[in-house]
ROSEVEX-968774 format. One record per atom (N, C-alpha, C): atom name; x, y, z. Coordinates in pm, 1 decimal. Example, Ala and Ser with C-alpha at 12.3 -4.5 7.8 and 13.67 -1.06 7.14 Angstrom:
REM residues 2
<r><zake>N</zake><east>1319.0</east><north>-569.0</north><up>780.0</up></r>
<r><zake>CA</zake><east>1230.0</east><north>-450.0</north><up>780.0</up></r>
<r><zake>C</zake><east>1320.0</east><north>-330.0</north><up>780.0</up></r>
<r><zake>N</zake><east>1285.0</east><north>-225.0</north><up>708.0</up></r>
<r><zake>CA</zake><east>1367.0</east><north>-106.0</north><up>714.0</up></r>
<r><zake>C</zake><east>1290.0</east><north>3.0</north><up>787.0</up></r>
REM end
This chain:
REM residues 112
<r><zake>N</zake><east>81.5</east><north>-120.6</north><up>0.0</up></r>
<r><zake>CA</zake><east>0.0</east><north>0.0</north><up>0.0</up></r>
<r><zake>C</zake><east>85.6</east><north>126.7</north><up>0.0</up></r>
<r><zake>N</zake><east>195.1</east><north>122.1</north><up>-70.1</up></r>
<r><zake>CA</zake><east>277.8</east><north>242.5</north><up>-83.2</up></r>
<r><zake>C</zake><east>200.7</east><north>357.8</north><up>-144.8</up></r>
<r><zake>N</zake><east>96.0</east><north>326.1</north><up>-221.8</up></r>
<r><zake>CA</zake><east>15.9</east><north>431.2</north><up>-284.0</up></r>
<r><zake>C</zake><east>-40.3</east><north>527.9</north><up>-179.7</up></r>
<r><zake>N</zake><east>-76.6</east><north>477.4</north><up>-65.0</up></r>
<r><zake>CA</zake><east>-132.7</east><north>563.7</north><up>39.2</up></r>
<r><zake>C</zake><east>-32.7</east><north>669.6</north><up>83.3</up></r>
<r><zake>N</zake><east>96.2</east><north>634.6</north><up>84.0</up></r>
<r><zake>CA</zake><east>200.2</east><north>728.3</north><up>126.2</up></r>
<r><zake>C</zake><east>226.0</east><north>837.6</north><up>24.1</up></r>
<r><zake>N</zake><east>184.1</east><north>817.6</north><up>-99.8</up></r>
<r><zake>CA</zake><east>206.8</east><north>918.5</north><up>-202.8</up></r>
<r><zake>C</zake><east>134.3</east><north>1049.6</north><up>-173.6</up></r>
<r><zake>N</zake><east>41.2</east><north>1046.6</north><up>-80.8</up></r>
<r><zake>CA</zake><east>-31.1</east><north>1168.2</north><up>-43.1</up></r>
<r><zake>C</zake><east>64.5</east><north>1281.2</north><up>-5.2</up></r>
<r><zake>N</zake><east>175.0</east><north>1246.9</north><up>56.9</up></r>
<r><zake>CA</zake><east>268.6</east><north>1349.8</north><up>104.0</up></r>
<r><zake>C</zake><east>365.0</east><north>1396.9</north><up>-3.7</up></r>
<r><zake>N</zake><east>369.8</east><north>1327.4</north><up>-117.8</up></r>
<r><zake>CA</zake><east>470.2</east><north>1362.8</north><up>-217.8</up></r>
<r><zake>C</zake><east>415.2</east><north>1387.7</north><up>-358.3</up></r>
<r><zake>N</zake><east>287.0</east><north>1368.2</north><up>-377.5</up></r>
<r><zake>CA</zake><east>229.9</east><north>1383.1</north><up>-511.7</up></r>
<r><zake>C</zake><east>204.9</east><north>1530.1</north><up>-543.6</up></r>
<r><zake>N</zake><east>219.2</east><north>1564.3</north><up>-670.1</up></r>
<r><zake>CA</zake><east>199.6</east><north>1703.2</north><up>-712.6</up></r>
<r><zake>C</zake><east>52.2</east><north>1743.7</north><up>-708.5</up></r>
<r><zake>N</zake><east>-36.2</east><north>1657.2</north><up>-759.5</up></r>
<r><zake>CA</zake><east>-178.5</east><north>1689.9</north><up>-767.1</up></r>
<r><zake>C</zake><east>-260.9</east><north>1587.0</north><up>-690.7</up></r>
<r><zake>N</zake><east>-338.8</east><north>1634.6</north><up>-595.1</up></r>
<r><zake>CA</zake><east>-416.6</east><north>1547.0</north><up>-508.3</up></r>
<r><zake>C</zake><east>-519.5</east><north>1465.5</north><up>-585.2</up></r>
<r><zake>N</zake><east>-574.5</east><north>1519.8</north><up>-692.4</up></r>
<r><zake>CA</zake><east>-675.3</east><north>1444.1</north><up>-766.2</up></r>
<r><zake>C</zake><east>-617.2</east><north>1318.8</north><up>-829.4</up></r>
<r><zake>N</zake><east>-489.1</east><north>1321.1</north><up>-867.3</up></r>
<r><zake>CA</zake><east>-424.5</east><north>1200.0</north><up>-918.5</up></r>
<r><zake>C</zake><east>-417.0</east><north>1094.3</north><up>-809.0</up></r>
<r><zake>N</zake><east>-382.9</east><north>1137.5</north><up>-689.1</up></r>
<r><zake>CA</zake><east>-374.2</east><north>1046.7</north><up>-575.3</up></r>
<r><zake>C</zake><east>-510.9</east><north>986.1</north><up>-544.9</up></r>
<r><zake>N</zake><east>-612.4</east><north>1069.8</north><up>-537.2</up></r>
<r><zake>CA</zake><east>-744.9</east><north>1020.3</north><up>-500.5</up></r>
<r><zake>C</zake><east>-802.0</east><north>926.9</north><up>-607.4</up></r>
<r><zake>N</zake><east>-773.3</east><north>955.3</north><up>-735.3</up></r>
<r><zake>CA</zake><east>-819.8</east><north>866.6</north><up>-842.5</up></r>
<r><zake>C</zake><east>-757.9</east><north>728.2</north><up>-830.8</up></r>
<r><zake>N</zake><east>-633.5</east><north>721.7</north><up>-786.9</up></r>
<r><zake>CA</zake><east>-566.5</east><north>593.0</north><up>-768.2</up></r>
<r><zake>C</zake><east>-620.2</east><north>521.3</north><up>-645.2</up></r>
<r><zake>N</zake><east>-626.5</east><north>591.6</north><up>-533.3</up></r>
<r><zake>CA</zake><east>-665.5</east><north>529.0</north><up>-406.3</up></r>
<r><zake>C</zake><east>-808.6</east><north>477.5</north><up>-409.0</up></r>
<r><zake>N</zake><east>-898.3</east><north>550.4</north><up>-473.2</up></r>
<r><zake>CA</zake><east>-1037.8</east><north>506.0</north><up>-474.7</up></r>
<r><zake>C</zake><east>-1050.8</east><north>367.8</north><up>-539.4</up></r>
<r><zake>N</zake><east>-962.3</east><north>334.6</north><up>-632.2</up></r>
<r><zake>CA</zake><east>-964.8</east><north>202.3</north><up>-694.5</up></r>
<r><zake>C</zake><east>-905.8</east><north>93.6</north><up>-604.8</up></r>
<r><zake>N</zake><east>-828.8</east><north>133.6</north><up>-503.9</up></r>
<r><zake>CA</zake><east>-761.8</east><north>37.1</north><up>-415.5</up></r>
<r><zake>C</zake><east>-839.9</east><north>6.5</north><up>-288.2</up></r>
<r><zake>N</zake><east>-941.1</east><north>83.9</north><up>-257.0</up></r>
<r><zake>CA</zake><east>-1019.5</east><north>61.4</north><up>-135.3</up></r>
<r><zake>C</zake><east>-1083.1</east><north>-77.5</north><up>-144.6</up></r>
<r><zake>N</zake><east>-1059.8</east><north>-160.9</north><up>-44.3</up></r>
<r><zake>CA</zake><east>-1107.6</east><north>-299.5</north><up>-52.5</up></r>
<r><zake>C</zake><east>-1254.9</east><north>-314.6</north><up>-92.0</up></r>
<r><zake>N</zake><east>-1345.0</east><north>-240.4</north><up>-29.2</up></r>
<r><zake>CA</zake><east>-1487.1</east><north>-253.6</north><up>-63.9</up></r>
<r><zake>C</zake><east>-1513.4</east><north>-217.1</north><up>-209.2</up></r>
<r><zake>N</zake><east>-1442.5</east><north>-117.9</north><up>-260.5</up></r>
<r><zake>CA</zake><east>-1460.5</east><north>-77.1</north><up>-400.0</up></r>
<r><zake>C</zake><east>-1407.0</east><north>-183.7</north><up>-495.2</up></r>
<r><zake>N</zake><east>-1286.8</east><north>-230.6</north><up>-469.9</up></r>
<r><zake>CA</zake><east>-1223.5</east><north>-328.8</north><up>-557.5</up></r>
<r><zake>C</zake><east>-1299.7</east><north>-461.0</north><up>-558.1</up></r>
<r><zake>N</zake><east>-1348.3</east><north>-503.2</north><up>-440.9</up></r>
<r><zake>CA</zake><east>-1415.5</east><north>-632.5</north><up>-430.2</up></r>
<r><zake>C</zake><east>-1556.2</east><north>-633.4</north><up>-489.0</up></r>
<r><zake>N</zake><east>-1603.8</east><north>-517.6</north><up>-536.9</up></r>
<r><zake>CA</zake><east>-1731.8</east><north>-514.9</north><up>-607.2</up></r>
<r><zake>C</zake><east>-1723.8</east><north>-593.0</north><up>-737.9</up></r>
<r><zake>N</zake><east>-1602.7</east><north>-610.3</north><up>-788.3</up></r>
<r><zake>CA</zake><east>-1582.4</east><north>-673.3</north><up>-918.2</up></r>
<r><zake>C</zake><east>-1507.7</east><north>-805.2</north><up>-901.5</up></r>
<r><zake>N</zake><east>-1554.9</east><north>-907.3</north><up>-970.4</up></r>
<r><zake>CA</zake><east>-1490.9</east><north>-1037.8</north><up>-962.3</up></r>
<r><zake>C</zake><east>-1379.6</east><north>-1052.6</north><up>-1065.5</up></r>
<r><zake>N</zake><east>-1385.5</east><north>-972.3</north><up>-1172.3</up></r>
<r><zake>CA</zake><east>-1281.1</east><north>-974.5</north><up>-1274.4</up></r>
<r><zake>C</zake><east>-1239.3</east><north>-832.0</north><up>-1306.3</up></r>
<r><zake>N</zake><east>-1120.4</east><north>-817.6</north><up>-1356.0</up></r>
<r><zake>CA</zake><east>-1065.1</east><north>-687.3</north><up>-1394.1</up></r>
<r><zake>C</zake><east>-1147.9</east><north>-623.1</north><up>-1504.7</up></r>
<r><zake>N</zake><east>-1199.6</east><north>-703.7</north><up>-1592.6</up></r>
<r><zake>CA</zake><east>-1273.1</east><north>-653.1</north><up>-1708.0</up></r>
<r><zake>C</zake><east>-1410.6</east><north>-597.1</north><up>-1672.8</up></r>
<r><zake>N</zake><east>-1460.3</east><north>-623.5</north><up>-1553.0</up></r>
<r><zake>CA</zake><east>-1592.6</east><north>-574.2</north><up>-1513.3</up></r>
<r><zake>C</zake><east>-1597.2</east><north>-423.7</north><up>-1491.4</up></r>
<r><zake>N</zake><east>-1482.6</east><north>-360.5</north><up>-1475.8</up></r>
<r><zake>CA</zake><east>-1478.9</east><north>-216.3</north><up>-1453.3</up></r>
<r><zake>C</zake><east>-1374.2</east><north>-154.7</north><up>-1545.3</up></r>
<r><zake>N</zake><east>-1387.2</east><north>-26.6</north><up>-1566.2</up></r>
<r><zake>CA</zake><east>-1288.7</east><north>46.3</north><up>-1647.7</up></r>
<r><zake>C</zake><east>-1187.5</east><north>111.3</north><up>-1553.5</up></r>
<r><zake>N</zake><east>-1101.8</east><north>30.3</north><up>-1492.5</up></r>
<r><zake>CA</zake><east>-1000.4</east><north>82.2</north><up>-1402.4</up></r>
<r><zake>C</zake><east>-908.3</east><north>175.9</north><up>-1479.3</up></r>
<r><zake>N</zake><east>-887.8</east><north>294.8</north><up>-1425.5</up></r>
<r><zake>CA</zake><east>-803.4</east><north>393.9</north><up>-1492.5</up></r>
<r><zake>C</zake><east>-658.9</east><north>387.0</north><up>-1447.5</up></r>
<r><zake>N</zake><east>-635.3</east><north>354.7</north><up>-1323.4</up></r>
<r><zake>CA</zake><east>-499.9</east><north>357.0</north><up>-1267.8</up></r>
<r><zake>C</zake><east>-446.7</east><north>218.3</north><up>-1233.6</up></r>
<r><zake>N</zake><east>-534.4</east><north>127.0</north><up>-1205.0</up></r>
<r><zake>CA</zake><east>-497.0</east><north>-4.7</north><up>-1154.9</up></r>
<r><zake>C</zake><east>-474.0</east><north>-102.0</north><up>-1271.0</up></r>
<r><zake>N</zake><east>-354.9</east><north>-161.3</north><up>-1274.6</up></r>
<r><zake>CA</zake><east>-325.1</east><north>-260.4</north><up>-1378.3</up></r>
<r><zake>C</zake><east>-394.9</east><north>-392.2</north><up>-1344.3</up></r>
<r><zake>N</zake><east>-405.5</east><north>-477.6</north><up>-1444.0</up></r>
<r><zake>CA</zake><east>-468.5</east><north>-607.8</north><up>-1421.9</up></r>
<r><zake>C</zake><east>-389.7</east><north>-689.1</north><up>-1319.6</up></r>
<r><zake>N</zake><east>-257.0</east><north>-686.0</north><up>-1327.6</up></r>
<r><zake>CA</zake><east>-174.4</east><north>-759.9</north><up>-1231.5</up></r>
<r><zake>C</zake><east>-197.5</east><north>-711.6</north><up>-1089.1</up></r>
<r><zake>N</zake><east>-203.5</east><north>-579.4</north><up>-1070.3</up></r>
<r><zake>CA</zake><east>-228.2</east><north>-524.4</north><up>-935.1</up></r>
<r><zake>C</zake><east>-367.9</east><north>-562.2</north><up>-887.4</up></r>
<r><zake>N</zake><east>-466.0</east><north>-556.1</north><up>-979.0</up></r>
<r><zake>CA</zake><east>-602.0</east><north>-594.9</north><up>-942.8</up></r>
<r><zake>C</zake><east>-604.7</east><north>-738.0</north><up>-891.6</up></r>
<r><zake>N</zake><east>-546.0</east><north>-829.4</north><up>-968.2</up></r>
<r><zake>CA</zake><east>-545.9</east><north>-970.9</north><up>-929.9</up></r>
<r><zake>C</zake><east>-475.9</east><north>-993.0</north><up>-796.6</up></r>
<r><zake>N</zake><east>-363.1</east><north>-923.6</north><up>-777.2</up></r>
<r><zake>CA</zake><east>-289.2</east><north>-935.2</north><up>-651.4</up></r>
<r><zake>C</zake><east>-374.6</east><north>-886.1</north><up>-533.7</up></r>
<r><zake>N</zake><east>-432.5</east><north>-766.9</north><up>-548.4</up></r>
<r><zake>CA</zake><east>-511.9</east><north>-709.5</north><up>-440.0</up></r>
<r><zake>C</zake><east>-640.6</east><north>-787.9</north><up>-417.0</up></r>
<r><zake>N</zake><east>-703.4</east><north>-833.6</north><up>-523.5</up></r>
<r><zake>CA</zake><east>-825.9</east><north>-912.3</north><up>-509.3</up></r>
<r><zake>C</zake><east>-800.2</east><north>-1036.2</north><up>-424.3</up></r>
<r><zake>N</zake><east>-692.8</east><north>-1104.4</north><up>-452.7</up></r>
<r><zake>CA</zake><east>-656.1</east><north>-1223.3</north><up>-374.2</up></r>
<r><zake>C</zake><east>-620.8</east><north>-1184.7</north><up>-230.5</up></r>
<r><zake>N</zake><east>-542.6</east><north>-1079.5</north><up>-215.0</up></r>
<r><zake>CA</zake><east>-502.6</east><north>-1032.9</north><up>-81.7</up></r>
<r><zake>C</zake><east>-623.1</east><north>-994.2</north><up>3.1</up></r>
<r><zake>N</zake><east>-717.8</east><north>-923.5</north><up>-57.3</up></r>
<r><zake>CA</zake><east>-833.4</east><north>-872.5</north><up>16.3</up></r>
<r><zake>C</zake><east>-933.0</east><north>-980.5</north><up>56.9</up></r>
<r><zake>N</zake><east>-923.7</east><north>-1098.5</north><up>2.2</up></r>
<r><zake>CA</zake><east>-1018.8</east><north>-1204.4</north><up>33.7</up></r>
<r><zake>C</zake><east>-1019.3</east><north>-1240.4</north><up>182.0</up></r>
<r><zake>N</zake><east>-903.7</east><north>-1229.8</north><up>246.9</up></r>
<r><zake>CA</zake><east>-894.5</east><north>-1275.4</north><up>385.8</up></r>
<r><zake>C</zake><east>-847.6</east><north>-1168.5</north><up>483.3</up></r>
<r><zake>N</zake><east>-864.5</east><north>-1041.7</north><up>448.2</up></r>
<r><zake>CA</zake><east>-820.0</east><north>-937.9</north><up>541.4</up></r>
<r><zake>C</zake><east>-930.3</east><north>-905.4</north><up>641.3</up></r>
<r><zake>N</zake><east>-888.3</east><north>-855.5</north><up>753.4</up></r>
<r><zake>CA</zake><east>-981.2</east><north>-809.9</north><up>855.2</up></r>
<r><zake>C</zake><east>-1053.6</east><north>-684.7</north><up>805.4</up></r>
<r><zake>N</zake><east>-1180.1</east><north>-670.6</north><up>837.9</up></r>
<r><zake>CA</zake><east>-1257.9</east><north>-554.9</north><up>793.6</up></r>
<r><zake>C</zake><east>-1195.9</east><north>-422.4</north><up>837.2</up></r>
<r><zake>N</zake><east>-1121.6</east><north>-423.7</north><up>947.5</up></r>
<r><zake>CA</zake><east>-1061.1</east><north>-300.2</north><up>997.3</up></r>
<r><zake>C</zake><east>-958.8</east><north>-242.8</north><up>898.2</up></r>
<r><zake>N</zake><east>-896.3</east><north>-328.7</north><up>819.1</up></r>
<r><zake>CA</zake><east>-800.6</east><north>-282.1</north><up>717.9</up></r>
<r><zake>C</zake><east>-873.9</east><north>-199.5</north><up>611.9</up></r>
<r><zake>N</zake><east>-986.7</east><north>-249.4</north><up>565.8</up></r>
<r><zake>CA</zake><east>-1067.6</east><north>-176.4</north><up>469.1</up></r>
<r><zake>C</zake><east>-1116.7</east><north>-44.4</north><up>524.0</up></r>
<r><zake>N</zake><east>-1156.2</east><north>-45.2</north><up>649.2</up></r>
<r><zake>CA</zake><east>-1202.1</east><north>78.3</north><up>714.4</up></r>
<r><zake>C</zake><east>-1088.4</east><north>179.0</north><up>722.7</up></r>
<r><zake>N</zake><east>-969.7</east><north>130.5</north><up>755.8</up></r>
<r><zake>CA</zake><east>-853.3</east><north>218.1</north><up>765.8</up></r>
<r><zake>C</zake><east>-816.1</east><north>277.9</north><up>630.2</up></r>
<r><zake>N</zake><east>-813.8</east><north>196.0</north><up>526.2</up></r>
<r><zake>CA</zake><east>-780.0</east><north>246.4</north><up>392.4</up></r>
<r><zake>C</zake><east>-881.6</east><north>350.8</north><up>348.2</up></r>
<r><zake>N</zake><east>-1009.9</east><north>323.7</north><up>370.8</up></r>
<r><zake>CA</zake><east>-1112.5</east><north>421.5</north><up>334.2</up></r>
<r><zake>C</zake><east>-1098.2</east><north>550.1</north><up>415.8</up></r>
<r><zake>N</zake><east>-1065.0</east><north>537.6</north><up>542.8</up></r>
<r><zake>CA</zake><east>-1047.8</east><north>656.3</north><up>627.7</up></r>
<r><zake>C</zake><east>-931.2</east><north>742.7</north><up>579.2</up></r>
<r><zake>N</zake><east>-823.3</east><north>679.1</north><up>536.7</up></r>
<r><zake>CA</zake><east>-709.4</east><north>754.3</north><up>482.5</up></r>
<r><zake>C</zake><east>-752.1</east><north>827.5</north><up>356.4</up></r>
<r><zake>N</zake><east>-826.4</east><north>761.0</north><up>271.4</up></r>
<r><zake>CA</zake><east>-876.8</east><north>823.5</north><up>149.3</up></r>
<r><zake>C</zake><east>-967.3</east><north>942.1</north><up>182.5</up></r>
<r><zake>N</zake><east>-1060.9</east><north>921.2</north><up>273.1</up></r>
<r><zake>CA</zake><east>-1154.3</east><north>1027.4</north><up>311.9</up></r>
<r><zake>C</zake><east>-1080.9</east><north>1146.6</north><up>372.7</up></r>
<r><zake>N</zake><east>-981.8</east><north>1119.5</north><up>455.2</up></r>
<r><zake>CA</zake><east>-901.7</east><north>1227.1</north><up>513.2</up></r>
<r><zake>C</zake><east>-828.4</east><north>1303.2</north><up>404.1</up></r>
<r><zake>N</zake><east>-772.3</east><north>1229.2</north><up>309.3</up></r>
<r><zake>CA</zake><east>-697.1</east><north>1291.5</north><up>201.5</up></r>
<r><zake>C</zake><east>-780.0</east><north>1384.4</north><up>115.8</up></r>
<r><zake>N</zake><east>-905.5</east><north>1348.7</north><up>91.5</up></r>
<r><zake>CA</zake><east>-987.6</east><north>1432.3</north><up>4.5</up></r>
<r><zake>C</zake><east>-1076.3</east><north>1530.1</north><up>80.5</up></r>
<r><zake>N</zake><east>-1075.6</east><north>1522.7</north><up>212.5</up></r>
<r><zake>CA</zake><east>-1168.7</east><north>1604.0</north><up>292.0</up></r>
<r><zake>C</zake><east>-1152.1</east><north>1754.1</north><up>272.3</up></r>
<r><zake>N</zake><east>-1032.5</east><north>1797.8</north><up>246.4</up></r>
<r><zake>CA</zake><east>-1007.9</east><north>1940.4</north><up>224.1</up></r>
<r><zake>C</zake><east>-933.7</east><north>1962.1</north><up>92.3</up></r>
<r><zake>N</zake><east>-966.6</east><north>1881.3</north><up>-6.8</up></r>
<r><zake>CA</zake><east>-890.0</east><north>1878.3</north><up>-130.8</up></r>
<r><zake>C</zake><east>-880.0</east><north>2012.9</north><up>-201.2</up></r>
<r><zake>N</zake><east>-982.1</east><north>2091.1</north><up>-199.9</up></r>
<r><zake>CA</zake><east>-980.7</east><north>2215.3</north><up>-276.6</up></r>
<r><zake>C</zake><east>-1001.7</east><north>2336.5</north><up>-187.2</up></r>
<r><zake>N</zake><east>-939.2</east><north>2332.1</north><up>-70.8</up></r>
<r><zake>CA</zake><east>-949.3</east><north>2443.6</north><up>22.5</up></r>
<r><zake>C</zake><east>-810.3</east><north>2491.7</north><up>60.0</up></r>
<r><zake>N</zake><east>-805.9</east><north>2608.0</north><up>120.9</up></r>
<r><zake>CA</zake><east>-682.7</east><north>2660.8</north><up>178.4</up></r>
<r><zake>C</zake><east>-697.2</east><north>2649.8</north><up>328.8</up></r>
<r><zake>N</zake><east>-595.8</east><north>2598.8</north><up>396.5</up></r>
<r><zake>CA</zake><east>-602.0</east><north>2577.2</north><up>540.6</up></r>
<r><zake>C</zake><east>-546.7</east><north>2700.2</north><up>611.1</up></r>
<r><zake>N</zake><east>-622.9</east><north>2754.7</north><up>701.4</up></r>
<r><zake>CA</zake><east>-582.2</east><north>2872.8</north><up>777.0</up></r>
<r><zake>C</zake><east>-528.8</east><north>2831.2</north><up>913.6</up></r>
<r><zake>N</zake><east>-436.9</east><north>2907.5</north><up>969.7</up></r>
<r><zake>CA</zake><east>-387.5</east><north>2882.6</north><up>1104.3</up></r>
<r><zake>C</zake><east>-272.3</east><north>2786.5</north><up>1108.4</up></r>
<r><zake>N</zake><east>-253.1</east><north>2721.4</north><up>1221.5</up></r>
<r><zake>CA</zake><east>-140.1</east><north>2631.0</north><up>1241.7</up></r>
<r><zake>C</zake><east>-187.8</east><north>2494.2</north><up>1286.7</up></r>
<r><zake>N</zake><east>-105.6</east><north>2393.0</north><up>1258.0</up></r>
<r><zake>CA</zake><east>-136.9</east><north>2256.0</north><up>1296.8</up></r>
<r><zake>C</zake><east>-107.3</east><north>2232.0</north><up>1443.5</up></r>
<r><zake>N</zake><east>-136.7</east><north>2111.6</north><up>1487.2</up></r>
<r><zake>CA</zake><east>-109.6</east><north>2072.4</north><up>1624.9</up></r>
<r><zake>C</zake><east>41.0</east><north>2062.5</north><up>1648.9</up></r>
<r><zake>N</zake><east>81.8</east><north>2057.3</north><up>1773.5</up></r>
<r><zake>CA</zake><east>223.5</east><north>2059.8</north><up>1808.5</up></r>
<r><zake>C</zake><east>309.9</east><north>1951.4</north><up>1741.9</up></r>
<r><zake>N</zake><east>259.5</east><north>1828.8</north><up>1712.5</up></r>
<r><zake>CA</zake><east>347.7</east><north>1732.0</north><up>1644.6</up></r>
<r><zake>C</zake><east>392.4</east><north>1776.7</north><up>1505.4</up></r>
<r><zake>N</zake><east>323.7</east><north>1874.9</north><up>1450.9</up></r>
<r><zake>CA</zake><east>351.8</east><north>1918.3</north><up>1314.3</up></r>
<r><zake>C</zake><east>413.2</east><north>2057.3</north><up>1308.8</up></r>
<r><zake>N</zake><east>472.0</east><north>2102.2</north><up>1415.8</up></r>
<r><zake>CA</zake><east>530.2</east><north>2235.8</north><up>1418.8</up></r>
<r><zake>C</zake><east>644.2</east><north>2253.6</north><up>1319.1</up></r>
<r><zake>N</zake><east>709.0</east><north>2144.8</north><up>1280.4</up></r>
<r><zake>CA</zake><east>819.2</east><north>2157.3</north><up>1184.6</up></r>
<r><zake>C</zake><east>769.2</east><north>2181.7</north><up>1042.4</up></r>
<r><zake>N</zake><east>638.3</east><north>2169.5</north><up>1020.6</up></r>
<r><zake>CA</zake><east>579.8</east><north>2192.7</north><up>888.9</up></r>
<r><zake>C</zake><east>497.5</east><north>2321.1</north><up>894.8</up></r>
<r><zake>N</zake><east>539.2</east><north>2420.2</north><up>816.4</up></r>
<r><zake>CA</zake><east>474.6</east><north>2551.0</north><up>821.0</up></r>
<r><zake>C</zake><east>342.6</east><north>2552.8</north><up>744.9</up></r>
<r><zake>N</zake><east>243.7</east><north>2616.8</north><up>801.1</up></r>
<r><zake>CA</zake><east>114.4</east><north>2635.3</north><up>737.8</up></r>
<r><zake>C</zake><east>125.1</east><north>2732.6</north><up>620.3</up></r>
<r><zake>N</zake><east>234.4</east><north>2805.2</north><up>615.8</up></r>
<r><zake>CA</zake><east>254.6</east><north>2903.5</north><up>509.1</up></r>
<r><zake>C</zake><east>298.5</east><north>2838.9</north><up>377.3</up></r>
<r><zake>N</zake><east>340.1</east><north>2714.3</north><up>381.1</up></r>
<r><zake>CA</zake><east>390.7</east><north>2646.8</north><up>261.7</up></r>
<r><zake>C</zake><east>276.5</east><north>2596.8</north><up>174.4</up></r>
<r><zake>N</zake><east>283.0</east><north>2626.4</north><up>45.6</up></r>
<r><zake>CA</zake><east>191.4</east><north>2571.0</north><up>-54.1</up></r>
<r><zake>C</zake><east>44.4</east><north>2594.3</north><up>-18.1</up></r>
<r><zake>N</zake><east>8.8</east><north>2717.6</north><up>12.5</up></r>
<r><zake>CA</zake><east>-129.1</east><north>2758.2</north><up>43.3</up></r>
<r><zake>C</zake><east>-191.8</east><north>2675.0</north><up>154.9</up></r>
<r><zake>N</zake><east>-113.4</east><north>2636.2</north><up>253.3</up></r>
<r><zake>CA</zake><east>-165.1</east><north>2562.6</north><up>368.1</up></r>
<r><zake>C</zake><east>-150.2</east><north>2411.9</north><up>358.8</up></r>
<r><zake>N</zake><east>-113.2</east><north>2361.2</north><up>243.6</up></r>
<r><zake>CA</zake><east>-98.4</east><north>2217.3</north><up>226.7</up></r>
<r><zake>C</zake><east>40.5</east><north>2168.5</north><up>259.8</up></r>
<r><zake>N</zake><east>135.6</east><north>2258.6</north><up>269.9</up></r>
<r><zake>CA</zake><east>273.1</east><north>2219.2</north><up>300.4</up></r>
<r><zake>C</zake><east>345.3</east><north>2171.0</north><up>176.5</up></r>
<r><zake>N</zake><east>476.4</east><north>2167.3</north><up>186.1</up></r>
<r><zake>CA</zake><east>557.7</east><north>2120.2</north><up>74.8</up></r>
<r><zake>C</zake><east>557.9</east><north>1968.8</north><up>70.9</up></r>
<r><zake>N</zake><east>580.7</east><north>1912.4</north><up>-46.8</up></r>
<r><zake>CA</zake><east>585.7</east><north>1767.2</north><up>-62.8</up></r>
<r><zake>C</zake><east>704.8</east><north>1711.0</north><up>15.3</up></r>
<r><zake>N</zake><east>691.1</east><north>1589.6</north><up>66.4</up></r>
<r><zake>CA</zake><east>801.2</east><north>1518.2</north><up>131.1</up></r>
<r><zake>C</zake><east>774.3</east><north>1369.5</north><up>123.1</up></r>
<r><zake>N</zake><east>876.2</east><north>1291.3</north><up>142.6</up></r>
<r><zake>CA</zake><east>862.9</east><north>1146.3</north><up>137.7</up></r>
<r><zake>C</zake><east>808.6</east><north>1097.2</north><up>271.1</up></r>
<r><zake>N</zake><east>679.2</east><north>1070.4</north><up>275.0</up></r>
<r><zake>CA</zake><east>613.1</east><north>1028.6</north><up>397.8</up></r>
<r><zake>C</zake><east>648.0</east><north>888.0</north><up>441.3</up></r>
<r><zake>N</zake><east>706.0</east><north>807.8</north><up>352.0</up></r>
<r><zake>CA</zake><east>738.2</east><north>669.5</north><up>389.1</up></r>
<r><zake>C</zake><east>839.2</east><north>664.0</north><up>502.9</up></r>
<r><zake>N</zake><east>915.0</east><north>771.7</north><up>520.0</up></r>
<r><zake>CA</zake><east>1013.2</east><north>773.9</north><up>630.0</up></r>
<r><zake>C</zake><east>943.4</east><north>774.4</north><up>765.9</up></r>
<r><zake>N</zake><east>815.2</east><north>807.9</north><up>768.2</up></r>
<r><zake>CA</zake><east>739.1</east><north>810.5</north><up>893.6</up></r>
<r><zake>C</zake><east>673.1</east><north>676.3</north><up>926.0</up></r>
<r><zake>N</zake><east>675.5</east><north>584.3</north><up>830.5</up></r>
<r><zake>CA</zake><east>609.1</east><north>456.4</north><up>849.6</up></r>
<r><zake>C</zake><east>686.9</east><north>366.3</north><up>945.5</up></r>
<r><zake>N</zake><east>612.4</east><north>295.4</north><up>1027.6</up></r>
<r><zake>CA</zake><east>674.8</east><north>199.9</north><up>1118.7</up></r>
<r><zake>C</zake><east>672.3</east><north>59.5</north><up>1060.6</up></r>
<r><zake>N</zake><east>605.4</east><north>41.6</north><up>945.2</up></r>
<r><zake>CA</zake><east>595.8</east><north>-93.1</north><up>887.8</up></r>
<r><zake>C</zake><east>660.1</east><north>-105.0</north><up>750.8</up></r>
<r><zake>N</zake><east>692.7</east><north>5.3</north><up>685.7</up></r>
<r><zake>CA</zake><east>756.6</east><north>-4.4</north><up>553.3</up></r>
<r><zake>C</zake><east>905.5</east><north>-22.3</north><up>567.4</up></r>
REM end
């Protein structure tokens, strides 16, 4: 699920959201074959891999992936005013109209 981490480094959020929406377990599992949908970002190989993987995952994983997606798009076309909470003091609200500058978020992962 490295795609989820691209949120911190992608140039355009709509590209990120278009990719992630296809990876959400409930969305992907609506289709039994790759050909049933017109996937724009997801290759057939990735579909088959994720379809098999998602067959036996805990529902909480799907909820978490959807929550990350929802958080990512919740303020997609707004400017954020003010300052973030204290854990984010190193990231200025003044950067990139409140969205901050891109960075490699994978360095923050405890599982990657």
